[in-house]
C-alpha positions in Angstrom: -5.6 -11.3 9.7 -3.2 -9.1 7.8 -4.8 -7.0 5.1 -8.3 -7.5 6.4 -10.4 -4.8 7.9 -11.7 -5.5 11.4 -15.3 -5.0 12.1 -16.2 -1.5 13.0 -19.3 0.2 14.3 -20.5 2.6 11.6 -21.0 5.9 13.2 -21.0 9.6 12.5 -21.3 12.8 14.6 -24.1 15.2 13.6 -25.3 18.1 15.6 -23.1 17.2 18.5 -24.6 13.6 18.7 -23.2 10.3 17.6 -25.4 8.2 15.3 -24.7 4.5 15.2 -27.9 3.2 13.6 -27.5 4.6 10.1 -26.6 1.5 8.1 -27.4 0.6 4.4 -28.8 2.9 1.7 -29.3 6.6 1.2 -30.9 9.2 3.5 -34.2 9.6 1.7 -36.6 11.8 3.6 -36.5 12.6 7.3 -39.4 14.5 8.8 -40.5 15.4 5.3 -37.3 17.3 4.7 -34.9 16.6 1.7 -31.6 15.0 2.4 -29.8 18.3 1.9 -32.1 20.1 4.3 -31.8 17.4 6.9 -28.1 17.3 6.9 -28.0 21.1 7.0 -30.3 21.1 10.1 -28.0 18.5 11.6 -24.9 20.6 11.0 -26.7 23.5 12.7 -27.2 21.4 15.8 -30.9 21.0 15.5 -31.2 17.2 14.9 -31.6 16.3 18.5 -33.0 19.6 19.6 -36.6 20.3 20.6 -37.7 21.0 17.0 -36.5 20.6 13.4 -37.4 23.7 11.5 -38.4 23.7 7.8 -38.6 27.3 6.5 -40.7 26.4 3.5 -43.1 23.9 5.1 -43.6 24.8 8.7 -46.7 22.6 8.9 -44.4 19.6 8.5 -42.0 20.3 11.4 -41.7 17.5 13.8 -41.4 17.9 17.6 -38.9 15.4 18.9 -39.9 14.2 22.3 -38.7 11.5 24.6 -36.7 11.0 27.7 -33.8 9.2 26.2 -31.7 9.0 23.0 -33.1 5.6 21.9 -36.7 6.9 21.9 -35.7 9.9 19.9 -33.8 7.9 17.4 -36.7 5.5 17.0 -39.1 8.3 16.2 -36.5 10.0 14.0 -36.0 6.9 11.9 -39.6 5.7 11.8 -40.8 5.2 8.2 -37.3 5.9 6.7 -35.9 2.4 6.0 -33.4 3.5 3.3 -31.9 6.0 5.7 -30.6 3.2 8.0 -28.1 2.2 5.3 -26.3 5.5 4.9 -23.1 5.0 6.9 -22.6 1.4 5.8 -23.0 2.5 2.2 -20.4 5.3 2.6 -18.1 2.9 4.4 -18.4 0.2 1.7 -17.6 2.7 -1.1 -14.3 3.7 0.4 -13.4 0.1 1.3 -14.1 -1.4 -2.1 -10.8 -0.7 -3.8 -8.9 -2.0 -0.8 -11.0 -5.1 -0.6 -10.4 -5.8 -4.3 -6.6 -5.6 -4.1 -6.7 -7.7 -0.9 -8.5 -10.4 -2.9 -5.6 -10.7 -5.5 -3.1 -13.6 -5.1 -0.1 -12.8 -3.0 3.0 -14.7 -1.7 2.5 -13.1 1.7 6.2 -12.2 2.0 5.7 -9.5 4.7 3.5 -11.7 6.8 6.0 -14.5 6.8 8.8 -12.1 7.6 6.8 -10.8 10.7 6.3 -14.4 11.9 9.9 -15.3 11.4 11.3 -12.2 13.1 9.0 -12.9 16.1 11.2 -15.9 16.8 13.6 -13.3 18.2 11.3 -10.5 19.3 8.6 -12.5 21.0 6.0 -9.8 20.8 2.4 -10.3 22.1 0.0 -11.8 19.6 -2.2 -8.7 19.6 0.7 -6.4 18.7 1.8 -8.9 16.1 -1.6 -8.8 14.4 -1.7 -5.0 14.6 1.7 -4.6 13.0 0.8 -7.1 10.3 -2.3 -5.0 9.6 -0.3 -1.7 9.5 2.2 -3.2 7.0 -0.6 -4.7 4.9 -2.4 -1.3 4.7 0.7 0.6 3.7 1.6 -2.1 1.2 -1.8 -2.1 -0.5 -1.9 1.7 -0.6 1.6 1.7 -2.2 0.5 -0.8 -4.9 -2.5 1.3 -5.7 -0.5 4.4 -6.2 2.3 2.6 -8.1 -0.2 1.3 -10.6 -1.7 4.8 -11.1 1.7 6.4 -11.5 3.0 3.7 -13.8 -0.1 3.3 -15.9 0.0 -0.5 -15.2 -3.2 -2.2 -16.4 -2.5 -5.5 -14.6 -1.7 -6.4 -11.0 -1.0 -10.0 -10.2 -2.7 -11.1 -13.4 -5.9 -9.2 -12.8 -7.1 -5.7 -13.7 -5.3 -3.0 -11.8 -7.3 -1.2 -9.2 -7.7 2.1 -11.1 -8.9 0.2 -14.2 -12.0 -0.8 -12.2 -12.6 2.1 -9.8 -11.0 4.9 -11.6 -7.9 6.9 -10.7 -9.6 9.4 -8.5 -11.3 6.7 -6.3 -8.1 4.6 -6.2 -6.0 7.6 -5.0 -8.6 8.5 -2.5 -8.7 5.0 -1.1 -4.9 4.7 -1.0 -4.8 7.9 1.1 -7.5 6.5 3.3 -5.4 3.3 3.9 -2.4 5.4 4.9 -4.7 7.2 7.5 -6.0 3.8 8.6 -2.4 2.6 9.2 -1.6 5.6 11.4 -4.8 5.0 13.4 -3.7 1.4 14.0 -0.3 2.6 15.1 -1.8 4.8 17.7 -3.3 1.7 19.3 0.0 0.0 19.8 1.2 0.0 23.4 4.5 1.8 22.6 3.8 5.5 22.0 6.8 5.8 19.6 5.0 3.6 17.1 3.2 6.4 15.4 6.4 8.4 15.0 8.2 5.4 13.5 5.4 4.9 11.0 5.2 8.5 9.9 9.0 8.7 9.5 9.0 5.6 7.3 6.1 6.9 5.2 7.9 10.2 4.6 11.0 8.2 3.5 8.9 6.1 1.2 7.4 9.1 -0.6 10.7 11.0 -0.9 12.5 8.0 -2.5 9.5 7.3 -4.8 9.8 10.8 -6.0 13.3 10.0 -7.4 12.0 6.9 -9.2 9.4 9.1 -10.9 11.9 11.9 -11.6 14.3 9.6 -13.4 11.5 8.2 -15.5 9.8 11.5 -16.4 13.2 13.1 -17.3 14.5 9.9 -18.9 17.7 9.9 -16.8 19.8 7.0 -15.7 21.1 7.2 -12.1 24.4 5.8 -10.8 24.3 2.5 -8.9 24.6 4.2 -5.5 21.7 6.6 -6.4 19.6 3.7 -7.5 20.3 1.6 -4.4 19.4 4.6 -2.3 16.1 4.9 -4.0 15.2 1.2 -3.9 15.6 1.3 -0.1 12.0 2.5 -0.3 11.0 -1.2 -0.9 13.1 -2.1 2.1 11.2 0.7 3.9 8.3 -1.7 4.6 10.7 -4.3 5.9 12.4 -1.6 8.1 9.0 -0.5 9.2 7.8 -3.9 10.5 11.2 -4.6 12.1 11.2 -1.3 13.9 7.6 -1.7 15.1 8.4 -5.2 16.3 11.5 -4.0 18.2 9.4 -1.5 20.0 6.9 -4.2 21.1 9.5 -6.8 21.9 9.3 -8.6 25.2 12.7 -10.2 24.8 15.5 -9.0 27.0 18.0 -9.2 24.0 18.3 -6.4 21.5 19.1 -7.1 17.8 20.3 -4.8 15.1 18.4 -5.7 12.1 19.2 -2.7 10.0 21.7 -4.5 7.7 19.3 -7.5 7.3 16.2 -5.5 6.3 18.3 -3.2 4.0 19.8 -6.2 2.2 16.4 -7.9 1.9 14.8 -4.7 0.5 17.5 -4.3 -2.1 17.3 -8.0 -3.0 13.5 -7.8 -3.3 13.7 -4.8 -5.7 16.6 -6.0 -7.9 14.9 -9.4 -8.1 11.7 -7.7 -9.3 13.7 -5.7 -11.9 15.2 -9.0 -13.2 12.2 -11.2 -13.3 10.1 -8.4 -14.9 12.3 -8.8 -17.9 13.0 -12.6 -17.8 10.1 -14.5 -16.1 7.3 -16.0 -18.1 5.1 -16.2 -15.1 5.6 -12.5 -14.5 4.8 -11.7 -18.1 1.5 -13.5 -17.7 0.7 -11.5 -14.5 1.9 -8.0 -15.6 2.5 -8.2 -19.3 5.7 -8.8 -21.3 8.5 -6.6 -20.0 6.1 -4.1 -18.5 8.9 -2.0 -17.0 10.0 -1.2 -20.6 6.5 0.1 -21.5 6.8 2.5 -18.5 10.3 3.6 -19.5 11.2 2.7 -15.9 14.9 2.8 -15.0 15.8 -0.7 -13.5 18.9 -2.1 -12.0 19.6 -3.9 -15.2 19.7 -0.6 -17.1 21.9 0.9 -14.5 24.4 -2.0 -15.0 24.1 -1.4 -18.8 25.1 2.2 -18.3 28.1 1.1 -16.3 29.3 -1.6 -18.7 28.4 -0.4 -22.2 27.3 3.2 -22.4 26.8 3.0 -26.2 24.1 0.3 -25.8 22.6 2.1 -22.8 22.3 5.3 -24.9 20.4 3.4 -27.5 17.9 2.2 -24.9 17.5 5.6 -23.3 16.9 7.1 -26.8 14.1 4.6 -27.4 12.6 5.6 -24.0 12.8 9.3 -25.0 11.0 8.5 -28.3 8.4 6.6 -26.4 7.9 9.5 -23.9 7.1 11.8 -26.9 4.2 9.4 -27.9 2.7 9.5 -24.4 2.5 6.8 -21.7 -0.6 5.2 -23.2 1.4 3.9 -26.1 3.0 0.6 -25.3 6.3 -0.4 -26.9 6.1 -2.9 -29.7 7.2 -6.4 -28.8 10.0 -6.3 -31.3 11.3 -3.1 -29.7 11.3 -4.8 -26.3 13.1 -7.8 -27.6 15.7 -5.5 -29.1 16.2 -3.8 -25.7 16.6 -7.2 -24.0 19.2 -8.2 -26.6 21.1 -4.9 -25.9 21.0 -5.6 -22.1 22.2 -9.1 -22.5 25.0 -8.2 -25.0 26.2 -5.4 -22.7 26.7 -7.8 -19.8 24.1 -6.0 -17.7 21.9 -9.1 -17.2 24.9 -11.2 -16.0 25.9 -8.3 -13.7 22.4 -8.3 -12.3 22.4 -12.0 -11.7 25.8 -11.6 -9.9 24.4 -8.9 -7.7 21.5 -11.1 -6.7 23.9 -14.0 -5.8 26.0 -11.5 -3.8 23.0 -10.3 -1.8 21.8 -13.9 -1.2 25.1 -14.8 0.4 25.1 -11.6 2.4 21.6 -12.3 3.7 22.5 -15.9 4.6 25.5 -14.7 6.5 23.6 -12.1 8.3 20.9 -14.5 9.4 23.5 -16.9 10.7 25.1 -14.1 12.7 21.8 -13.1 14.2 21.0 -16.8 15.0 24.3 -17.0 16.9 23.6 -13.8 18.9 20.0 -15.0 19.7 21.0 -18.6 20.4 17.9 -19.6 18.5 17.8 -20.7 14.9 15.2 -19.2 12.5 14.2 -21.8 9.9 11.1 -19.8 8.8 13.3 -16.9 7.8 15.6 -19.2 5.9 12.6 -20.7 4.0 11.5 -17.2 3.1 14.9 -16.3 1.6 14.9 -19.7 -0.3 11.5 -19.0 -1.6 12.7 -15.7 -3.2 15.8 -17.1 -4.8 16.0 -16.6 -8.6 
C-alpha cells in the first residue's frame, strides 16, 4: 500500500557479522560488559572471535565456542532479554514521525493519479506499488520539511509532525524517507529509475529554495517566476509519470509533460486560493495560515500585477510581521484587511479565472490523450472533477 512501510528484517553488521536477532529494548549487559564496551569490542571485530576481552575485568571474559553461528548467537544472547529488542527499538524511533503523518487524513490524489495513468501505461502491479510507495515517501518527507520551514502548527487538522517529535527528529526522519525512496527506486526493473528520482528531487529542492527566498526577503516575484517555482508541486506528478513511463508494457508512447505541468500548477494555485477562502481549510490549518507565514501566493502575485499600491500595503504588513519574528501570528483583523485588499484589487477574481483556464486546458489535454490511446480514462476525469473549486 502507498505510504506504508513493508515488513523488513531488522539487522545490523557488527564486527563483520550480520545480527538479525536483536529486536526490542536496549543492549543491557553482554558478557558482563557495559553497552559501550560491548559495541566497541564489536567494532574492533571481536564479537564473533575466539574471545571477548575486557581490560578491567579479565576474569569475566567469555570464550565463545560452537561450530555454527546460531550456537554462538544463542550463547551470546543468553540471559540478556532486553538486548533482543535493540534493532527494533532503533527502527521504531526513526519510523515514528513517518507513521504519524501517514495516519493523517488524505485525499489520496497521487495514488488515484497513478491508478488512472495506468490505464495507458499498463505497468506490472509490483512496479505500480513500488512507484506509489516512492511517491508517498517523497510526499511525506516534503510535508514534514514544509511544516518545519513554515512554522505550521497544524497539518490536516492535527498537530504538525515537529510539534510532537521536535524539529531535529522530524528533519532526520524526512531525510531518512528520501533515502528510503531512493532505495525503493533501485529495486525497480528499469535501471534509469534512480536517476529520474534523484533529478526530480534536485529540482524540488532548488525550486523550494526560491519560495523560501521570496518569503525571507519579503519579495514578490513575477507570474512567470512564480509558476516556475510552483512546478515543484508538479514535480511529484512528473516523477510518478516518468517512473511509470519507464516501467510501461504498452507499445504506445505518450507525452504527459504538458498534462502533469498543468496539473501541478492547478494543484498549487488551488491550494493558494482555498487557503484564503475555504472554511474547511481554515479548520485544518488555521485561518489564512499562508498570511501568518508571510508566504507569497499566486493571489498576491496577481495583486502586484493589477494594483501595485494595494500590493505594497500587503508587503509592508509582511515586513512588519517579519521584524516581530515567525512565532508571532497576524491578528485576525489584519488578515481580514489583507483579504479585502486582495479582493478589491481584482486579484482573487484573476486567481479564479486562472483556475478555470487551467481546468479547461487539463480537460482538453485528457481528451487528446484519450484520442491517441483509443482508451477513455474516466478515473482521471473523476480526479480532476474532485479538485475543482
